[in-house]
C-alpha positions as CSV (number, residue, x, y, z in Angstrom):
1,M,0.1,0.3,-0.1
2,P,1.2,3.6,-1.1
3,K,2.5,5.7,2.3
4,L,-0.5,8.0,2.8
5,A,0.0,11.6,3.8
6,S,-2.3,14.4,4.6
7,Y,-2.6,17.8,3.6
8,N,-4.8,20.5,5.2
9,G,-7.1,17.5,5.9
10,F,-7.2,15.7,2.8
11,I,-5.9,11.9,2.8
12,D,-3.9,10.6,0.0
13,S,-1.0,8.7,-1.0
14,I,2.2,10.9,-0.5
15,E,2.7,11.0,-4.2
16,N,-0.2,12.9,-5.0
17,I,0.3,15.4,-2.2
18,K,1.8,18.8,-3.9
19,I,2.8,21.8,-1.8
20,S,3.6,25.3,-3.3
21,P,7.0,26.4,-3.6
22,M,5.9,29.5,-1.9
23,S,5.0,27.7,1.5
24,R,6.9,29.4,4.2
25,A,8.1,26.0,5.3
26,F,9.8,25.8,2.3
27,L,11.4,29.2,2.2
28,F,11.9,29.8,5.6
29,S,11.7,26.7,7.6
30,D,8.7,29.0,9.3
31,S,7.0,25.5,10.8
32,V,6.6,23.2,13.5
33,Y,6.3,20.0,13.9
34,E,5.4,16.5,16.0
35,V,6.6,12.9,15.7
36,I,3.7,10.7,17.4
37,S,4.4,7.0,17.8
38,F,1.4,4.8,17.8
39,Y,1.3,0.9,19.0
40,Q,-1.4,-1.6,18.2
41,N,-3.2,1.2,16.3
42,K,-3.2,3.3,19.5
43,F,-1.2,6.8,20.2
44,I,1.4,6.7,23.0
45,D,0.9,10.0,25.2
46,F,-1.1,11.6,22.3
47,E,-2.5,14.6,24.3
48,R,1.3,15.1,25.6
49,H,2.0,15.7,22.0
50,L,-0.6,18.1,21.2
51,D,0.3,20.1,24.1
52,R,3.9,20.5,22.9
53,L,2.5,21.0,19.3
54,K,0.5,23.8,20.9
55,H,3.4,25.6,22.7
56,S,5.9,25.3,19.4
57,L,2.5,27.2,17.4
58,D,2.0,29.7,20.3
59,E,5.6,30.5,20.7
60,T,6.0,31.0,16.8
61,K,2.6,32.9,16.7
62,I,1.4,30.5,14.2
63,A,-2.3,30.7,14.1
64,C,-3.7,27.0,13.9
65,S,-6.4,25.4,15.7
66,I,-5.0,22.5,17.6
67,D,-8.2,20.8,17.5
68,E,-7.8,20.7,14.1
69,C,-4.3,19.0,14.1
70,S,-5.6,16.4,16.3
71,A,-8.6,15.3,14.0
72,E,-6.2,15.4,10.8
73,I,-3.8,13.3,13.0
74,K,-6.3,10.5,14.2
75,K,-7.8,10.7,10.5
76,L,-4.1,9.8,9.3
77,L,-4.1,6.6,11.7
78,N,-7.5,5.7,11.2
79,E,-7.4,5.2,7.6
80,S,-4.0,3.4,7.3
81,D,-3.6,-0.2,7.7
82,L,-0.4,0.1,9.9
83,E,-0.7,-1.0,13.7
84,S,2.7,0.2,14.8
85,G,4.7,3.1,13.6
86,Y,4.6,7.0,13.8
87,I,3.2,10.0,12.4
88,Y,4.9,13.1,11.3
89,F,3.0,15.9,11.2
90,Q,4.2,19.6,10.1
91,V,2.2,23.1,10.7
92,S,3.3,26.0,8.6
93,R,2.4,29.7,8.7
94,G,0.9,29.3,5.1
95,I,1.5,30.3,1.6
96,D,2.9,33.9,0.7
97,S,2.5,35.2,-2.6
98,I,6.1,36.8,-2.4
99,R,8.9,36.1,-0.4
100,S,8.9,38.4,2.6
101,H,10.5,37.8,6.1
102,F,7.4,40.0,7.6
103,F,4.4,37.6,7.8
104,D,0.5,38.2,7.8
105,E,-2.2,36.4,9.2
106,S,-2.8,33.3,6.7
107,D,-4.3,30.3,6.8
108,C,-1.8,27.6,8.2
109,E,-0.8,24.9,6.1
110,R,-0.7,21.3,7.7
111,F,0.8,18.4,6.4
112,G,1.8,14.8,7.5
113,F,2.5,11.1,6.7
114,I,2.2,7.8,8.4
115,E,5.4,5.5,8.8
116,K,5.7,1.9,9.8
117,F,8.3,1.5,12.3
118,S,9.7,-1.2,14.5
119,F,10.3,-0.1,18.3
120,F,12.3,-2.9,19.2
121,N,15.7,-4.9,18.8
122,Q,17.6,-1.2,18.4
123,S,21.0,-1.9,18.9
124,P,23.0,0.4,21.3
125,L,24.8,3.4,19.6
126,K,27.9,5.0,18.9
127,V,27.9,8.6,19.4
128,M,30.2,12.0,18.7
129,L,30.7,14.7,21.6
130,V,29.9,18.0,19.4
131,D,29.3,21.7,19.9
132,D,25.7,22.6,20.2
133,I,25.5,25.2,17.1
134,R,21.7,25.2,17.1
135,W,19.4,28.6,17.3
136,Q,18.7,29.8,21.3
137,R,15.2,28.1,21.3
138,C,15.3,24.6,21.0
139,D,12.2,24.0,23.6
140,I,10.2,24.9,20.1
141,K,10.0,22.0,17.7
142,S,11.2,23.8,14.6
143,T,11.5,22.3,11.2
144,S,14.9,24.3,10.9
145,L,17.2,21.4,11.9
146,L,20.4,22.2,9.7
147,G,22.3,22.7,13.1
148,N,21.5,19.1,13.9
149,V,21.9,17.8,10.1
150,L,25.1,19.1,10.1
151,Q,26.6,17.5,13.1
152,M,25.0,14.2,12.9
153,N,26.5,14.1,9.6
154,D,29.6,14.6,10.8
155,A,29.4,12.4,13.3
156,K,27.9,9.9,10.5
157,S,31.4,10.0,8.9
158,M,33.0,8.9,12.0
159,D,30.4,5.9,12.0
160,C,28.7,7.2,14.5
161,N,24.4,7.2,14.9
162,E,23.6,10.1,17.3
163,I,25.7,13.1,19.0
164,I,25.8,14.4,22.4
165,M,25.7,18.3,22.2
166,H,27.1,20.7,24.7
167,K,27.8,24.4,25.0
168,N,30.7,25.6,26.1
169,G,31.1,22.3,27.7
170,Q,27.8,22.0,29.2
171,L,25.8,19.1,28.3
172,T,22.2,19.8,26.4
173,E,20.7,17.0,24.4
174,G,21.4,14.6,21.4
175,G,20.8,15.4,18.0
176,A,17.4,13.9,18.0
177,S,17.0,12.9,21.6
178,N,17.4,13.4,25.2
179,I,20.4,12.1,27.2
180,F,20.6,10.5,30.9
181,F,23.5,9.1,32.7
182,V,24.4,6.9,35.9
183,K,27.0,7.9,37.9
184,N,27.4,6.3,41.6
185,N,24.2,4.7,41.1
186,K,22.2,8.0,40.5
187,I,20.4,9.0,37.3
188,F,21.1,12.2,35.9
189,T,19.8,14.4,32.9
190,P,19.9,17.9,32.1
191,K,17.2,20.0,33.3
192,L,14.9,21.6,31.0
193,S,15.9,25.1,29.4
194,P,15.2,26.8,26.2
195,N,18.3,24.7,25.0
196,I,16.7,21.4,25.6
197,L,13.5,19.8,24.1
198,P,11.2,18.8,26.2
199,G,10.9,15.1,25.0
200,I,7.7,13.2,25.5
201,T,9.8,10.0,26.0
202,R,12.3,12.1,28.6
203,H,9.0,12.7,30.8
204,Q,7.7,9.3,30.4
205,V,11.1,7.9,31.7
206,I,11.5,10.4,34.7
207,K,8.0,9.2,35.9
208,I,9.4,5.5,35.9
209,I,12.8,6.9,37.7
210,K,10.4,8.4,40.4
211,Q,8.1,5.7,40.6
212,K,11.0,3.3,41.2
213,E,12.5,5.6,43.7
214,F,15.5,5.6,42.2
215,D,18.1,8.6,43.2
216,F,17.2,11.0,40.5
217,I,18.7,14.7,39.7
218,E,17.8,17.2,36.7
219,G,20.6,19.7,36.8
220,T,23.5,21.5,34.8
221,F,26.5,18.8,34.1
222,D,29.3,19.1,31.9
223,I,31.6,16.4,29.9
224,N,33.5,15.5,32.9
225,D,30.4,14.0,34.1
226,L,29.8,11.7,31.1
227,K,33.6,10.7,31.4
228,E,32.5,9.4,35.2
229,A,29.4,7.6,33.9
230,S,29.2,4.0,33.9
231,S,25.8,4.3,31.6
232,I,24.5,6.7,29.3
233,W,21.2,6.6,27.6
234,F,19.1,8.3,25.0
235,T,15.4,8.8,25.1
236,S,13.1,9.7,22.0
237,T,9.8,8.7,20.3
238,T,11.3,6.7,18.0
239,K,14.4,5.3,20.2
240,G,12.3,4.5,23.4
241,I,14.9,4.0,25.5
242,I,18.7,3.1,24.0
243,E,21.8,2.8,25.7
244,V,25.0,4.3,24.2
245,K,27.9,2.0,23.7
246,E,30.8,4.3,22.7
247,I,31.8,8.0,22.4
248,V,34.3,8.1,19.8
249,N,35.7,11.5,21.0
250,L,35.9,11.1,24.8
251,E,37.2,8.2,27.1
252,T,34.5,6.8,29.6
253,K,33.9,3.8,31.8
254,I,30.4,2.8,30.3
255,N,29.2,-0.4,31.9
256,P,26.8,-2.3,29.3
257,K,25.2,-4.4,32.0
258,C,23.6,-1.2,34.0
259,E,21.1,-2.7,36.4
260,L,19.3,0.9,36.4
261,L,19.1,1.1,32.9
262,K,17.6,-2.6,32.5
263,V,14.7,-1.8,34.9
264,C,13.9,1.7,33.0
265,K,14.1,-0.2,30.0
266,E,11.4,-3.0,31.0
267,A,9.2,-0.8,32.6
268,F,8.8,1.5,29.8
269,V,8.1,-1.5,27.6
270,S,5.9,-2.9,29.9
271,K,3.9,0.0,30.6
272,Y,3.6,1.3,26.9
273,F,4.5,-1.6,24.5
274,S,2.4,-4.6,26.0
């Protein structure tokens, strides 16, 4: 079956979806997005994804009904025959008659597609530590991801699957994920800030950590903390919880058999994928 896509509420195969070259998403990356996973035809933490999309829309002043977005995302899943995967959903400010940095109130433009995906049996990641060169509002899930793209492809040339970013030595997040690490039997993650996306899976994992009553700290951490970490994890909608096996440009003490990681992964899978 052809990949299904949605454009302003109209569902068709993605090959038949046509988007204007005057779309502000195309001209300026003037758009935001969400990636929402589903398992056995049920969305995972759907309302929290909608809340984050609304935050992105509000912060970028894109006028779009979140109820309309919700309906179109649900329609895309309902018209698909996929049981497990994710939906990418993007909202732009709309289409301009001329290319101008100044925007007027116009009809928002909504685009999404549905993709089959397996959330299990993902291999541990080889990663590279890099400077965080992105803009200063990473709490907004913008489609402007050039900084991430450049850094992740630099890492790819080193046979890496992901990156760990830092600003002047202070840890922020991965290229497409949030980061956790274990040191002295405590779990740590960088606290939320404008430089960090409030990950949905990050939130889910923190709930599990607190329910298990593990020692846990959200705070400000630097590269030296990673050097001393016994385990490093990434979390995201498509990664779930996945461990790091190596940082190619940093010497670490990573233990592949971390008990805290094992317990969190098992609890996460049991809660959301069973």
